[in-house]
VMD Tcl script that draws the C-alpha trace (Angstrom):
set ca {
  {-10.38 -18.84 -23.43}
  {-11.28 -20.19 -19.99}
  {-13.90 -18.37 -17.95}
  {-11.49 -17.43 -15.14}
  {-8.94 -16.18 -17.65}
  {-11.59 -13.88 -19.14}
  {-12.65 -12.78 -15.67}
  {-9.07 -11.84 -14.77}
  {-8.65 -9.94 -18.02}
  {-11.86 -8.00 -17.39}
  {-10.85 -7.28 -13.78}
  {-7.48 -6.02 -15.04}
  {-9.27 -3.78 -17.56}
  {-11.46 -2.33 -14.80}
  {-8.45 -1.62 -12.56}
  {-6.58 -0.11 -15.51}
  {-9.53 2.10 -16.46}
  {-10.00 3.28 -12.87}
  {-6.29 4.13 -12.65}
  {-6.39 6.04 -15.95}
  {-9.57 7.94 -15.03}
  {-8.47 8.63 -11.46}
  {-11.65 7.05 -10.11}
  {-12.32 4.30 -7.62}
  {-12.40 0.76 -8.91}
  {-15.86 0.35 -7.37}
  {-17.15 3.27 -9.45}
  {-15.73 1.87 -12.69}
  {-17.03 -1.61 -11.81}
  {-20.51 -0.13 -11.30}
  {-20.22 1.59 -14.71}
  {-19.29 -1.72 -16.37}
  {-22.16 -3.56 -14.68}
  {-24.63 -0.82 -15.65}
  {-23.38 -0.79 -19.24}
  {-23.60 -4.58 -19.50}
  {-27.27 -4.37 -18.54}
  {-28.14 -1.69 -21.08}
  {-25.88 -2.52 -24.05}
  {-26.24 -5.92 -25.73}
  {-22.72 -5.60 -27.16}
  {-21.20 -5.46 -23.67}
  {-20.88 -8.92 -22.07}
  {-22.06 -9.23 -18.47}
  {-19.58 -8.70 -15.65}
  {-19.18 -12.11 -14.06}
  {-19.09 -13.03 -10.41}
  {-15.36 -13.81 -10.35}
  {-14.53 -10.47 -12.02}
  {-16.53 -8.68 -9.34}
  {-14.85 -10.74 -6.61}
  {-11.40 -9.79 -7.91}
  {-12.17 -6.09 -8.27}
  {-13.95 -5.79 -4.92}
  {-11.25 -7.83 -3.20}
  {-8.54 -5.63 -4.61}
  {-10.47 -2.54 -3.48}
  {-10.63 -3.91 0.07}
  {-6.83 -4.31 0.26}
  {-5.75 -1.58 -2.19}
  {-3.61 0.42 0.22}
  {-1.89 -2.70 1.59}
  {-1.26 -4.04 -1.91}
  {0.27 -0.75 -3.08}
  {2.46 -0.70 0.05}
  {3.68 -4.22 -0.75}
  {4.45 -3.29 -4.35}
  {6.40 -0.21 -3.22}
  {8.27 -2.22 -0.59}
  {9.31 -5.13 -2.81}
  {9.64 -3.54 -6.27}
  {13.26 -2.53 -5.87}
  {14.11 0.82 -7.46}
  {10.53 1.37 -8.65}
  {8.16 4.05 -7.42}
  {4.58 2.95 -7.96}
  {3.65 6.19 -9.76}
  {6.54 5.75 -12.21}
  {5.75 2.12 -12.92}
  {3.95 1.49 -16.23}
  {0.19 1.66 -15.61}
  {-0.35 -1.77 -17.15}
  {2.27 -3.44 -14.95}
  {1.04 -1.68 -11.82}
  {-2.50 -2.95 -12.32}
  {-1.47 -6.48 -13.28}
  {0.57 -6.59 -10.08}
  {-2.32 -5.24 -8.03}
  {-4.68 -7.88 -9.33}
  {-2.13 -10.67 -9.04}
  {-1.11 -9.67 -5.53}
  {-4.71 -9.70 -4.33}
  {-5.47 -13.09 -5.80}
  {-2.15 -14.58 -4.70}
  {-2.19 -13.36 -1.10}
  {-5.88 -13.29 -0.18}
  {-7.58 -15.93 -2.36}
  {-6.66 -19.54 -1.77}
  {-8.91 -21.17 -4.35}
  {-6.43 -20.87 -7.24}
  {-2.96 -22.42 -7.08}
  {-0.21 -19.83 -6.72}
  {1.53 -20.97 -9.91}
  {-1.67 -20.41 -11.90}
  {-2.12 -16.90 -10.49}
  {1.45 -15.97 -11.40}
  {1.19 -17.53 -14.86}
  {-2.06 -15.69 -15.59}
  {-0.48 -12.38 -14.54}
  {2.55 -13.05 -16.73}
  {0.24 -13.80 -19.67}
  {-1.54 -10.47 -19.14}
  {1.85 -8.73 -19.13}
  {2.81 -10.49 -22.36}
  {-0.43 -9.42 -24.00}
  {-0.71 -5.84 -22.77}
  {2.75 -4.57 -21.76}
  {6.38 -4.35 -22.78}
  {8.88 -7.14 -23.47}
  {10.47 -6.64 -20.03}
  {7.20 -6.71 -18.13}
  {6.53 -10.48 -17.94}
  {9.79 -11.15 -16.08}
  {9.21 -8.16 -13.78}
  {5.67 -9.32 -12.96}
  {6.83 -12.91 -12.51}
  {9.67 -11.91 -10.19}
  {7.64 -9.67 -7.93}
  {4.68 -12.03 -7.65}
  {7.05 -14.95 -6.97}
  {8.51 -12.89 -4.12}
  {4.99 -12.31 -2.75}
  {4.31 -16.05 -3.01}
  {7.41 -16.82 -0.96}
  {6.45 -14.24 1.66}
  {2.71 -14.98 1.60}
  {2.35 -16.34 5.17}
  {4.14 -13.33 6.62}
  {2.30 -10.86 4.38}
  {-1.05 -12.13 5.60}
  {0.00 -11.92 9.26}
  {1.36 -8.39 8.86}
  {-1.98 -6.92 7.84}
}
mol new
graphics top color blue
foreach p $ca { graphics top sphere $p radius 0.5 }
foreach p [lrange $ca 0 end-1] q [lrange $ca 1 end] { graphics top cylinder $p $q radius 0.2 }
display resetview
């Protein structure tokens, strides 16, 4: 598994855990970093994982607003927790990070949905992130 793929998966797990525990992603990230330093069984939290989690945290309110606006007939609180956090991570990387091609970001998010969510989730994630990709220039300007 490629390093960035692992980093995305770990970032997703941190966002998911924070959502489940009702804590900030920064707090859960700090817990993961602390645990990785004290428990040999826990792999270290890499730089790209931290960049994704901290970047999401910086734009969390805006990202949730975008998801609510463009996820037709879905309230964010009623959306499956897995899907919600895959979308959060994918939206951050797609809209605010330019180092990875958009198609790769979307594909990685779809793969996470295939691995961790329902049969309908990959197409939902793909559709919403593709919409964000199309609107990306306007979404950045509207911050």
